[in-house]
DSSP file (Angstrom, degrees, kcal/mol; ACC not computed):
  #  RESIDUE AA STRUCTURE BP1 BP2  ACC     N-H-->O    O-->H-N    N-H-->O    O-->H-N    TCO  KAPPA ALPHA  PHI   PSI    X-CA   Y-CA   Z-CA
    1    1 A M              0   0    0      0, 0.0     3,-0.2     0, 0.0     0, 0.0   0.000 360.0 360.0 360.0 -42.5   38.1   10.5    7.1
    2    2 A L     >  +     0   0    0      1,-0.2     4,-0.9     2,-0.2     0, 0.0   0.835 360.0  57.6 -70.9 -32.6   34.6   11.2    8.4
    3    3 A L  H  > S+     0   0    0      1,-0.2     4,-1.6     2,-0.2    -1,-0.2   0.827  93.9  66.7 -69.6 -32.8   33.2   12.1    5.0
    4    4 A T  H  > S+     0   0    0      1,-0.2     4,-0.8     2,-0.2     3,-0.3   0.917  99.8  47.0 -60.0 -49.3   34.2    8.8    3.3
    5    5 A P  H >> S+     0   0    0      0, 0.0     3,-0.6     0, 0.0     4,-0.5   0.867 110.0  55.6 -62.7 -32.9   31.8    6.5    5.3
    6    6 A C  H >< S+     0   0    0     -4,-0.9     3,-0.9     1,-0.2    -2,-0.2   0.870 102.8  54.8 -66.7 -35.1   28.9    8.9    4.7
    7    7 A L  H 3< S+     0   0    0     -4,-1.6    -1,-0.2    -3,-0.3    -3,-0.1   0.720 102.1  58.7 -71.0 -19.8   29.4    8.8    1.0
    8    8 A Q  H << S+     0   0    0     -4,-0.8     2,-0.5    -3,-0.6    -1,-0.2   0.597  82.8  97.2 -86.1 -10.8   29.0    5.0    1.0
    9    9 A I    <<  -     0   0    0     -3,-0.9     2,-0.3    -4,-0.5    -3,-0.0  -0.668  67.3-145.9 -82.1 126.4   25.6    5.1    2.5
   10   10 A S        -     0   0    0     -2,-0.5    22,-0.2    20,-0.2    -2,-0.1  -0.695  11.3-123.5 -92.3 142.7   22.8    4.7    0.0
   11   11 A A        -     0   0    0     -2,-0.3    -1,-0.0     1,-0.1     2,-0.0  -0.561  39.5-100.4 -75.4 148.4   19.5    6.4    0.3
   12   12 A P        -     0   0    0      0, 0.0     2,-0.3     0, 0.0    21,-0.2  -0.325  35.3-114.5 -67.7 153.9   16.5    4.0    0.1
   13   13 A T  E     -a   33   0A   0     19,-2.7    21,-3.0    -3,-0.1     2,-0.6  -0.641  19.1-143.2 -84.8 147.8   14.6    3.7   -3.1
   14   14 A M  E     -a   34   0A   0     -2,-0.3     2,-0.4    19,-0.2    21,-0.2  -0.959  23.7-175.2-112.5 116.3   11.0    4.8   -3.3
   15   15 A S  E     -a   35   0A   0     19,-2.9    21,-3.7    -2,-0.6     2,-0.2  -0.906  26.0-123.2-116.7 138.9    8.9    2.6   -5.5
   16   16 A F  E >   -a   36   0A   0     -2,-0.4     3,-2.2    19,-0.2     6,-0.2  -0.556  34.2-113.4 -72.7 144.7    5.3    2.9   -6.5
   17   17 A L  T 3  S+     0   0    0     19,-1.6    86,-0.1     1,-0.3    -1,-0.1   0.791 113.8  50.7 -51.8 -36.0    3.3   -0.2   -5.5
   18   18 A F  T 3  S+     0   0    0      1,-0.2    -1,-0.3     2,-0.1     3,-0.1   0.159  93.5  75.2 -97.5  20.4    2.7   -1.2   -9.1
   19   19 A F    X   +     0   0    0     -3,-2.2     3,-1.7     1,-0.1     4,-0.4  -0.564  53.4 160.9-119.5  65.8    6.3   -1.0  -10.2
   20   20 A P  T >>  +     0   0    0      0, 0.0     4,-1.0     0, 0.0     3,-1.0   0.724  62.5  73.4 -64.4 -21.0    7.6   -4.2   -8.6
   21   21 A W  H 3> S+     0   0    0      1,-0.2     4,-1.6     2,-0.2     5,-0.1   0.787  86.2  65.6 -63.0 -25.3   10.7   -4.3  -10.9
   22   22 A T  H <> S+     0   0    0     -3,-1.7     4,-2.1     1,-0.2    -1,-0.2   0.831  95.5  57.0 -66.8 -30.5   12.2   -1.4   -8.9
   23   23 A R  H <> S+     0   0    0     -3,-1.0     4,-2.7    -4,-0.4    -1,-0.2   0.917 104.9  51.4 -63.5 -43.0   12.4   -3.7   -5.8
   24   24 A D  H  X S+     0   0    0     -4,-1.0     4,-2.2     1,-0.2    -2,-0.2   0.885 109.2  50.1 -62.7 -39.2   14.5   -6.2   -7.8
   25   25 A V  H  X S+     0   0    0     -4,-1.6     4,-1.1     2,-0.2    -1,-0.2   0.922 111.9  48.0 -64.3 -44.2   16.9   -3.4   -8.9
   26   26 A A  H  <>S+     0   0    0     -4,-2.1     5,-2.9     1,-0.2     3,-0.5   0.920 111.7  49.3 -63.4 -44.7   17.3   -2.2   -5.3
   27   27 A I  H ><5S+     0   0    0     -4,-2.7     3,-1.4     1,-0.2    -1,-0.2   0.913 107.5  54.9 -61.4 -43.3   17.9   -5.7   -3.9
   28   28 A A  H 3<5S+     0   0    0     -4,-2.2    -1,-0.2     1,-0.3    -2,-0.2   0.778 114.2  41.4 -61.8 -26.3   20.5   -6.3   -6.6
   29   29 A R  T 3<5S-     0   0    0     -4,-1.1    -1,-0.3    -3,-0.5    -2,-0.2   0.340 114.7-113.5-104.3   5.5   22.4   -3.2   -5.5
   30   30 A G  T < 5 +     0   0    0     -3,-1.4     2,-0.4    -4,-0.4    -3,-0.2   0.817  66.9 145.3  69.9  30.9   21.9   -3.7   -1.7
   31   31 A I      < -     0   0    0     -5,-2.9    -1,-0.2    -6,-0.1    -2,-0.1  -0.839  53.4-114.0-105.3 137.6   19.7   -0.7   -1.3
   32   32 A L        -     0   0    0     -2,-0.4   -19,-2.7   -22,-0.2     2,-0.5  -0.409  32.6-143.5 -64.3 143.2   16.8   -0.5    1.1
   33   33 A G  E     -a   13   0A   0    -21,-0.2    75,-2.3    73,-0.1    76,-0.9  -0.945  15.5-170.9-116.9 130.9   13.4   -0.3   -0.6
   34   34 A L  E     -ab  14 109A   0    -21,-3.0   -19,-2.9    -2,-0.5     2,-0.4  -0.913  15.8-142.8-111.2 144.3   10.4    1.7    0.5
   35   35 A V  E     -ab  15 110A   0     74,-2.1    76,-2.8    -2,-0.4     2,-0.6  -0.910   8.3-141.4-109.9 135.1    7.0    1.3   -1.2
   36   36 A F  E     -ab  16 111A   0    -21,-3.7   -19,-1.6    -2,-0.4     2,-0.5  -0.839  11.3-161.9 -96.9 125.5    4.7    4.2   -1.8
   37   37 A H  E     - b   0 112A   0     74,-3.1    76,-1.1    -2,-0.6   -21,-0.0  -0.916  11.1-158.8-101.5 126.6    1.0    3.6   -1.4
   38   38 A G  S    S+     0   0    0     -2,-0.5     2,-0.1    74,-0.2    -1,-0.1   0.352  75.4  69.2 -81.7   7.7   -1.2    6.2   -3.0
   39   39 A T  S    S-     0   0    0      1,-0.1    74,-1.1    75,-0.0     2,-0.2  -0.298  88.2 -81.9-113.9-164.3   -3.9    5.0   -0.6
   40   40 A S     >  -     0   0    0     72,-0.1     4,-1.9    -2,-0.1    -1,-0.1  -0.495  29.3-113.5-102.0 167.0   -4.7    5.1    3.1
   41   41 A N  H  > S+     0   0    0      2,-0.2     4,-2.7     1,-0.2     5,-0.2   0.867 116.8  59.4 -63.1 -37.8   -3.6    3.1    6.2
   42   42 A F  H  > S+     0   0    0      1,-0.2     4,-2.7     2,-0.2     5,-0.2   0.945 106.6  45.1 -57.4 -49.2   -7.2    2.0    6.5
   43   43 A L  H  > S+     0   0    0      1,-0.2     4,-2.6     2,-0.2    -1,-0.2   0.904 112.5  51.1 -64.2 -41.0   -7.2    0.4    3.0
   44   44 A A  H  X S+     0   0    0     -4,-1.9     4,-2.0     2,-0.2    -1,-0.2   0.909 112.9  46.2 -62.7 -41.4   -3.8   -1.2    3.6
   45   45 A C  H  X S+     0   0    0     -4,-2.7     4,-2.5     2,-0.2    -2,-0.2   0.910 112.9  49.6 -66.4 -42.3   -5.0   -2.7    6.9
   46   46 A A  H  X S+     0   0    0     -4,-2.7     4,-2.4    -5,-0.2    -2,-0.2   0.897 110.3  50.4 -64.7 -39.9   -8.3   -3.9    5.3
   47   47 A M  H  X S+     0   0    0     -4,-2.6     4,-2.1     2,-0.2    -1,-0.2   0.911 111.4  48.1 -64.3 -41.7   -6.3   -5.5    2.4
   48   48 A S  H  X S+     0   0    0     -4,-2.0     4,-1.6     2,-0.2    -2,-0.2   0.911 111.7  49.9 -64.4 -41.7   -4.0   -7.4    4.8
   49   49 A A  H  X S+     0   0    0     -4,-2.5     4,-1.4     1,-0.2    -2,-0.2   0.900 110.3  50.6 -63.3 -40.4   -7.0   -8.5    6.9
   50   50 A L  H  < S+     0   0    0     -4,-2.4    -1,-0.2     1,-0.2    -2,-0.2   0.881 108.9  51.3 -65.5 -38.2   -8.7   -9.8    3.7
   51   51 A Q  H  < S+     0   0    0     -4,-2.1    -1,-0.2     1,-0.2    -2,-0.2   0.828 112.0  47.9 -66.9 -31.0   -5.6  -11.7    2.7
   52   52 A Q  H  < S+     0   0    0     -4,-1.6    -1,-0.2    -5,-0.1    -2,-0.2   0.715 101.0  76.3 -84.1 -21.6   -5.4  -13.4    6.1
   53   53 A C  S  < S-     0   0    0     -4,-1.4     2,-0.5    -3,-0.1    12,-0.0  -0.532  76.0-125.6 -94.2 158.2   -9.0  -14.5    6.4
   54   54 A R        -     0   0    0     -2,-0.2    -2,-0.1     1,-0.0     3,-0.1  -0.846  29.9-117.3 -96.9 134.7  -10.8  -17.3    4.8
   55   55 A L        -     0   0    0     -2,-0.5     2,-0.1     1,-0.1    -5,-0.0  -0.486  37.3-101.9 -68.7 138.0  -13.9  -16.5    2.9
   56   56 A P        -     0   0    0      0, 0.0    -1,-0.1     0, 0.0     7,-0.0  -0.395  25.2-152.5 -61.7 133.7  -17.0  -18.1    4.4
   57   57 A A  S    S+     0   0    0     -2,-0.1    -2,-0.1     2,-0.1     0, 0.0   0.723  70.1  83.1 -80.8 -21.9  -18.0  -21.1    2.3
   58   58 A N  S    S-     0   0    0      1,-0.1     0, 0.0    -3,-0.0     0, 0.0  -0.044 101.4 -90.5 -75.7-175.0  -21.7  -20.9    3.2
   59   59 A K  S    S+     0   0    0      2,-0.0    -1,-0.1     0, 0.0    -2,-0.1   0.185  73.5 140.6 -86.6  18.3  -24.2  -18.6    1.5
   60   60 A V        -     0   0    0      1,-0.1    16,-0.1    15,-0.0     3,-0.1  -0.358  44.0-150.7 -61.2 140.5  -23.6  -15.7    3.9
   61   61 A E  S    S+     0   0    0      1,-0.1    15,-2.9    14,-0.1    16,-0.4   0.800  72.2  21.6 -87.6 -29.6  -23.7  -12.4    1.9
   62   62 A S  E     -D   75   0B   0     13,-0.3     2,-0.3    14,-0.1    13,-0.2  -0.916  60.9-175.4-135.4 162.8  -21.4  -10.4    4.1
   63   63 A F  E     -D   74   0B   0     11,-2.1    11,-2.5    -2,-0.3     2,-0.3  -0.982  28.5-106.2-153.5 159.4  -18.6  -11.0    6.7
   64   64 A A  E     -D   73   0B   0     -2,-0.3     9,-0.2     9,-0.2     7,-0.1  -0.689  30.1-122.4 -91.1 139.3  -16.4   -9.0    9.1
   65   65 A L        -     0   0    0      7,-2.9     7,-0.5    -2,-0.3     3,-0.4  -0.650  36.4-121.9 -76.6 134.3  -12.8   -8.5    8.4
   66   66 A P  S    S+     0   0    0      0, 0.0   -14,-0.1     0, 0.0   -13,-0.1  -0.374  77.5  15.9 -79.9 155.6  -10.7   -9.8   11.3
   67   67 A D  S    S+     0   0    0      1,-0.2     4,-0.1    -2,-0.1   -18,-0.0   0.858  83.9 132.1  59.4  46.2   -8.2   -8.0   13.5
   68   68 A L        -     0   0    0     -3,-0.4    -1,-0.2     2,-0.1    54,-0.1  -0.896  68.1-114.5-120.9 156.7   -9.1   -4.4   12.7
   69   69 A P  S    S+     0   0    0      0, 0.0     2,-0.3     0, 0.0    -1,-0.1   0.787 102.3  30.5 -60.3 -27.6   -9.7   -1.5   15.2
   70   70 A H  S    S-     0   0    0      2,-0.0     2,-0.7    -3,-0.0    -2,-0.1  -0.872  96.9 -96.4-126.0 160.7  -13.4   -1.3   14.1
   71   71 A Q        -     0   0    0     -2,-0.3     2,-0.5    -7,-0.1    -7,-0.0  -0.698  44.2-176.0 -79.4 118.0  -15.8   -3.9   12.8
   72   72 A I        -     0   0    0     -2,-0.7    -7,-2.9    -7,-0.5     2,-0.4  -0.969   4.7-166.4-118.4 118.9  -15.8   -3.7    9.0
   73   73 A E  E     -D   64   0B   0     -2,-0.5     2,-0.3    -9,-0.2    -9,-0.2  -0.865   6.0-175.7-106.3 139.6  -18.2   -5.8    7.1
   74   74 A I  E     -D   63   0B   0    -11,-2.5   -11,-2.1    -2,-0.4     2,-0.3  -0.936  26.1-113.6-129.2 156.2  -17.9   -6.4    3.4
   75   75 A L  E >   -D   62   0B   0     -2,-0.3     3,-1.6   -13,-0.2   -13,-0.3  -0.615  20.2-128.4 -84.3 145.9  -20.1   -8.2    0.9
   76   76 A K  G >  S+     0   0    0    -15,-2.9     3,-1.3     1,-0.3    -1,-0.1   0.822 110.8  62.3 -61.4 -28.9  -18.7  -11.3   -0.8
   77   77 A T  G 3  S+     0   0    0    -16,-0.4    -1,-0.3     1,-0.2   -15,-0.1   0.638  92.4  65.3 -72.5 -12.4  -19.7   -9.7   -4.1
   78   78 A Q  G <  S+     0   0    0     -3,-1.6     2,-0.5     2,-0.1    -1,-0.2   0.517  85.0  89.6 -84.9  -5.2  -17.3   -6.9   -3.4
   79   79 A I  S <  S-     0   0    0     -3,-1.3     2,-0.4    -4,-0.2    -5,-0.0  -0.799  78.5-128.7 -97.9 130.7  -14.3   -9.2   -3.6
   80   80 A I        -     0   0    0     -2,-0.5     2,-1.1     1,-0.1     3,-0.1  -0.616  11.8-141.9 -77.4 129.9  -12.7   -9.8   -7.0
   81   81 A N    >   -     0   0    0     -2,-0.4     3,-1.4     1,-0.2     4,-0.4  -0.803  15.8-171.4 -91.7  99.0  -12.3  -13.4   -7.9
   82   82 A F  G >> S+     0   0    0     -2,-1.1     3,-1.2     1,-0.3     4,-0.5   0.737  78.5  70.2 -66.9 -22.0   -8.9  -13.4   -9.6
   83   83 A N  G >4 S+     0   0    0      1,-0.3     3,-0.8     2,-0.2    -1,-0.3   0.813  91.8  59.9 -64.1 -27.8   -9.3  -17.0  -10.7
   84   84 A K  G <4 S+     0   0    0     -3,-1.4    -1,-0.3     1,-0.2    -2,-0.2   0.684  95.9  62.7 -73.2 -16.4  -12.0  -15.8  -13.2
   85   85 A L  G X4 S+     0   0    0     -3,-1.2     3,-2.3    -4,-0.4    -1,-0.2   0.688  75.2 114.9 -79.8 -18.0   -9.4  -13.5  -14.8
   86   86 A A  T << S+     0   0    0     -3,-0.8     4,-0.0    -4,-0.5    -3,-0.0  -0.284  86.4   8.6 -58.0 131.0   -7.3  -16.5  -15.9
   87   87 A G  T 3  S+     0   0    0      1,-0.3    -1,-0.3     2,-0.1    -2,-0.1   0.474 105.5 114.3  79.5   2.3   -7.2  -16.8  -19.7
   88   88 A M  S X  S-     0   0    0     -3,-2.3     3,-2.0     1,-0.1    -1,-0.3  -0.632  83.1-106.2-101.9 163.0   -8.9  -13.4  -20.2
   89   89 A P  T 3  S+     0   0    0      0, 0.0     3,-0.5     0, 0.0    -1,-0.1   0.769 120.5  55.4 -58.0 -25.2   -7.5  -10.3  -21.8
   90   90 A M  T >> S+     0   0    0      1,-0.2     3,-1.7    -5,-0.1     4,-0.6   0.226  71.8 111.6 -92.5  14.7   -7.3   -8.7  -18.4
   91   91 A E  H X>  +     0   0    0     -3,-2.0     4,-1.4     1,-0.3     3,-0.8   0.799  64.2  70.0 -59.9 -29.8   -5.2  -11.6  -16.9
   92   92 A F  H 3> S+     0   0    0     -3,-0.5     4,-2.5     1,-0.3    -1,-0.3   0.794  89.4  63.8 -60.2 -26.8   -2.1   -9.3  -16.6
   93   93 A I  H <> S+     0   0    0     -3,-1.7     4,-2.6     1,-0.2    -1,-0.3   0.909  99.4  53.0 -62.3 -41.2   -4.0   -7.5  -13.8
   94   94 A M  H <X S+     0   0    0     -3,-0.8     4,-2.1    -4,-0.6    -1,-0.2   0.923 111.2  45.4 -59.9 -45.9   -3.9  -10.6  -11.7
   95   95 A E  H  X S+     0   0    0     -4,-1.4     4,-2.3     2,-0.2    -2,-0.2   0.908 112.4  51.2 -65.7 -42.1   -0.1  -11.0  -12.2
   96   96 A T  H  X S+     0   0    0     -4,-2.5     4,-2.2     1,-0.2    -2,-0.2   0.911 110.8  48.3 -62.4 -43.0    0.5   -7.3  -11.4
   97   97 A L  H  X S+     0   0    0     -4,-2.6     4,-2.3     2,-0.2    -1,-0.2   0.883 109.7  52.1 -66.6 -38.1   -1.5   -7.5   -8.2
   98   98 A K  H  X S+     0   0    0     -4,-2.1     4,-2.2    -5,-0.2    -2,-0.2   0.929 111.8  46.6 -61.5 -44.4    0.3  -10.6   -7.1
   99   99 A E  H  X S+     0   0    0     -4,-2.3     4,-2.5     1,-0.2    -2,-0.2   0.870 110.6  53.2 -65.5 -36.5    3.6   -8.8   -7.7
  100  100 A A  H  X S+     0   0    0     -4,-2.2     4,-2.5     2,-0.2    -2,-0.2   0.903 108.7  49.1 -65.4 -41.2    2.3   -5.8   -5.8
  101  101 A V  H  X S+     0   0    0     -4,-2.3     4,-1.8     2,-0.2    -2,-0.2   0.922 112.8  47.8 -63.6 -43.6    1.3   -7.9   -2.8
  102  102 A E  H  X S+     0   0    0     -4,-2.2     4,-1.4     1,-0.2    -2,-0.2   0.910 112.3  49.4 -63.1 -42.0    4.7   -9.5   -2.8
  103  103 A M  H  < S+     0   0    0     -4,-2.5     3,-0.2     1,-0.2    -2,-0.2   0.903 108.6  53.2 -63.4 -41.3    6.5   -6.1   -3.1
  104  104 A R  H >< S+     0   0    0     -4,-2.5     3,-0.5     1,-0.2    -1,-0.2   0.868 113.4  43.0 -61.9 -37.1    4.4   -4.7   -0.2
  105  105 A M  H 3< S+     0   0    0     -4,-1.8    -1,-0.2     1,-0.2    -2,-0.2   0.702 113.6  50.9 -83.7 -20.1    5.4   -7.6    2.1
  106  106 A N  T 3< S+     0   0    0     -4,-1.4     2,-0.3    -3,-0.2    -1,-0.2  -0.031  88.4  97.3-112.8  30.6    9.1   -7.7    1.1
  107  107 A N  S <  S-     0   0    0     -3,-0.5   -73,-0.2     1,-0.1     3,-0.1  -0.720  80.1-114.7-112.4 167.0   10.1   -4.1    1.5
  108  108 A Y  S    S-     0   0    0    -75,-2.3    24,-0.5    -2,-0.3     2,-0.3   0.847  86.3 -41.2 -66.8 -35.0   11.8   -2.2    4.3
  109  109 A G  E     -b   34   0A   0    -76,-0.9   -74,-2.1    22,-0.1     2,-0.4  -0.967  58.4-101.3-175.4-174.8    8.7   -0.1    4.9
  110  110 A A  E     -bc  35 133A   0     22,-2.3    24,-2.5    -2,-0.3     2,-0.5  -0.972   9.7-148.2-134.5 144.4    5.9    1.9    3.4
  111  111 A M  E     -bc  36 134A   0    -76,-2.8   -74,-3.1    -2,-0.4     2,-0.4  -0.957  23.4-156.8-108.2 126.4    5.1    5.5    2.7
  112  112 A M  E     -bc  37 135A   0     22,-3.0    24,-2.7    -2,-0.5     2,-1.9  -0.843  21.2-131.9-108.8 141.1    1.3    6.3    2.9
  113  113 A N  S    S+     0   0    0    -76,-1.1     2,-0.3   -74,-1.1    22,-0.1  -0.518  80.9  82.6 -85.6  68.5   -0.5    9.1    1.3
  114  114 A S  S    S-     0   0    0     -2,-1.9    23,-2.8    23,-0.1     2,-0.4  -0.885  71.7-120.3-154.0 178.2   -2.3   10.0    4.5
  115  115 A F    >>  -     0   0    0     -2,-0.3     3,-1.4    21,-0.2     4,-1.1  -0.993  22.3-121.5-137.3 149.8   -1.8   11.8    7.7
  116  116 A Y  T 34 S+     0   0    0     -2,-0.4     3,-0.3     1,-0.3     7,-0.2   0.839 107.8  57.4 -57.4 -41.7   -1.9   10.6   11.3
  117  117 A E  T 34 S+     0   0    0      1,-0.2     3,-0.3     2,-0.2    -1,-0.3   0.758 103.8  55.1 -64.9 -24.3   -4.7   12.9   12.5
  118  118 A L  T <4 S+     0   0    0     -3,-1.4    -1,-0.2     1,-0.2    -2,-0.2   0.895 131.2   4.9 -75.4 -41.5   -7.1   11.6    9.8
  119  119 A E  S  X S+     0   0    0     -4,-1.1     4,-2.5    -3,-0.3     3,-0.3  -0.372  72.8 156.6-143.9  57.1   -6.8    7.9   10.7
  120  120 A S  H  > S+     0   0    0     -3,-0.3     4,-2.5     1,-0.2     5,-0.2   0.856  74.5  53.6 -58.4 -40.0   -4.7    7.5   13.8
  121  121 A E  H  > S+     0   0    0      1,-0.2     4,-2.1     2,-0.2    -1,-0.2   0.901 113.9  41.8 -64.2 -39.6   -6.2    4.2   14.8
  122  122 A Y  H  > S+     0   0    0     -3,-0.3     4,-2.6     2,-0.2    -1,-0.2   0.819 111.8  54.9 -78.5 -30.3   -5.4    2.6   11.5
  123  123 A A  H  X S+     0   0    0     -4,-2.5     4,-2.1    -7,-0.2    -2,-0.2   0.928 112.9  43.5 -64.4 -44.0   -2.0    4.3   11.2
  124  124 A D  H  X S+     0   0    0     -4,-2.5     4,-2.7    -5,-0.2     5,-0.2   0.920 114.6  49.7 -65.2 -44.1   -1.1    2.7   14.6
  125  125 A H  H  X S+     0   0    0     -4,-2.1     4,-2.8    -5,-0.2     5,-0.5   0.917 111.5  48.6 -61.3 -44.4   -2.6   -0.6   13.7
  126  126 A H  H  X>S+     0   0    0     -4,-2.6     4,-2.0     1,-0.2     5,-1.6   0.921 113.6  46.8 -61.8 -45.0   -0.7   -0.7   10.4
  127  127 A R  H  <5S+     0   0    0     -4,-2.1    -2,-0.2     3,-0.2    -1,-0.2   0.889 117.6  42.5 -66.1 -40.2    2.6    0.2   12.1
  128  128 A E  H  <5S+     0   0    0     -4,-2.7    -2,-0.2    -5,-0.1    -1,-0.2   0.908 126.2  28.1 -73.7 -42.9    2.1   -2.4   14.9
  129  129 A R  H  <5S+     0   0    0     -4,-2.8    -3,-0.2    -5,-0.2    -2,-0.2   0.810 129.1  25.3 -93.0 -32.4    0.8   -5.3   12.8
  130  130 A V  T  <5S-     0   0    0     -4,-2.0     2,-0.3    -5,-0.5    -3,-0.2   0.918 106.0 -66.3-105.1 -60.8    2.3   -4.9    9.4
  131  131 A R      < -     0   0    0     -5,-1.6     2,-0.4   -21,-0.0    -1,-0.3  -0.948  66.6 -39.1-173.7-174.9    5.5   -3.0    9.1
  132  132 A R        -     0   0    0    -24,-0.5   -22,-2.3    -2,-0.3     2,-0.4  -0.600  61.6-175.4 -71.5 129.4    7.4    0.3    9.3
  133  133 A V  E     -c  110   0A   0     -2,-0.4     2,-0.4   -24,-0.2   -22,-0.2  -0.991  17.2-170.8-135.6 136.6    5.0    3.0    8.0
  134  134 A W  E     -c  111   0A   0    -24,-2.5   -22,-3.0    -2,-0.4     2,-0.5  -0.995  16.7-142.3-125.9 134.2    5.5    6.7    7.5
  135  135 A N  E     -c  112   0A   0     -2,-0.4   -22,-0.2   -24,-0.2   -20,-0.1  -0.820  14.1-175.6 -94.2 131.2    2.6    9.1    6.6
  136  136 A V        -     0   0    0    -24,-2.7   -21,-0.2    -2,-0.5   -23,-0.1   0.236  38.5-120.9-111.0  12.4    3.6   11.8    4.1
  137  137 A D        -     0   0    0    -23,-2.8   -23,-0.1   -25,-0.3     2,-0.1   0.368  50.1 -51.2  62.0 155.6    0.3   13.7    4.1
  138  138 A P    >   -     0   0    0      0, 0.0     3,-1.8     0, 0.0     4,-0.2  -0.399  47.4-139.7 -61.2 130.1   -1.7   14.2    1.0
  139  139 A V  G >  S+     0   0    0      1,-0.3     3,-2.1     2,-0.2     4,-0.4   0.790  97.1  72.4 -61.1 -28.5    0.5   15.6   -1.8
  140  140 A S  G 3  S+     0   0    0      1,-0.3     3,-0.5     2,-0.2    -1,-0.3   0.690  85.7  66.3 -64.6 -16.2   -2.2   17.9   -2.9
  141  141 A L  G <  S+     0   0    0     -3,-1.8    -1,-0.3     1,-0.2    -2,-0.2   0.581  83.0  77.6 -79.7  -8.0   -1.7   20.0    0.2
  142  142 A C  S <  S+     0   0    0     -3,-2.1     2,-1.0    -4,-0.2    -1,-0.2   0.869  79.1  72.8 -68.9 -36.8    1.8   21.0   -1.1
  143  143 A N        +     0   0    0     -3,-0.5    -1,-0.1    -4,-0.4     0, 0.0  -0.698  51.8 164.2 -86.7 105.3    0.5   23.6   -3.5
  144  144 A K        +     0   0    0     -2,-1.0    -1,-0.2     4,-0.1     2,-0.1   0.619  39.8 108.1 -94.4 -15.6   -0.7   26.5   -1.5
  145  145 A E  S >> S-     0   0    0      1,-0.1     4,-2.2     2,-0.0     3,-0.5  -0.389  72.1-131.5 -67.9 139.6   -0.9   29.0   -4.4
  146  146 A V  H 3> S+     0   0    0      1,-0.2     4,-2.4     2,-0.2     5,-0.2   0.859 105.8  59.2 -58.9 -38.3   -4.4   30.0   -5.5
  147  147 A I  H 3> S+     0   0    0      1,-0.2     4,-0.6     2,-0.2    -1,-0.2   0.873 109.6  43.1 -61.7 -37.0   -3.6   29.4   -9.1
  148  148 A Y  H X4 S+     0   0    0     -3,-0.5     3,-0.6     2,-0.2     4,-0.3   0.879 112.1  53.0 -75.8 -38.5   -2.6   25.7   -8.4
  149  149 A K  H >< S+     0   0    0     -4,-2.2     3,-1.1     1,-0.2    -2,-0.2   0.882 105.2  55.4 -62.8 -37.3   -5.6   25.2   -6.1
  150  150 A S  H 3< S+     0   0    0     -4,-2.4    -1,-0.2     1,-0.2    -2,-0.2   0.719 105.5  52.3 -71.4 -19.6   -8.0   26.4   -8.8
  151  151 A T  T X< S+     0   0    0     -3,-0.6     3,-1.5    -4,-0.6    -1,-0.2   0.415  78.9 119.8 -97.7   2.9   -6.7   23.9  -11.3
  152  152 A R  G X  S+     0   0    0     -3,-1.1     3,-0.8    -4,-0.3    -3,-0.0  -0.430  77.8  21.8 -65.6 139.7   -7.2   20.8   -9.1
  153  153 A G  G 3  S-     0   0    0      1,-0.2    -1,-0.3    -2,-0.1    -2,-0.0   0.590 127.3 -78.1  79.3  10.4   -9.5   18.2  -10.6
  154  154 A G  G <         0   0    0     -3,-1.5    -1,-0.2     1,-0.1    -2,-0.2   0.622 360.0 360.0  77.3  11.9   -9.1   19.6  -14.2
  155  155 A E    <         0   0    0     -3,-0.8    -3,-0.1    -5,-0.1    -4,-0.1   0.426 360.0 360.0 -97.3 360.0  -11.4   22.6  -13.6
């Protein structure tokens, strides 16, 4: 009797950020979806801050991203203008990034390729402001054998 309810619980799906179709499959089957970011909490927080702010219309060259633990300034030239991609061979990148942003915002939570001790302020900020976040530590730390360590980076 106790075993039957346990068998009906589905494990969440783990989707890479740029495979948004996996979210649709999970939703269709009533499964929770987690998104894996191969990046850091800092980058996820900075991307969210950039999406929320309006770019200055004047000729200022740099501006501060709002609502971050530290003052982070970026140059306007560092921001990709996706409107310029329309009609170009690389236009699919624009669509993929739009789907990735939607996937990031519409999932149960996120797994980050980081660890708390490295960026604790941004891990806390990400968890408080954005969503449920779990840090899974860098995957490269899993291989402790010398033979595997020596082959990292293709060397």
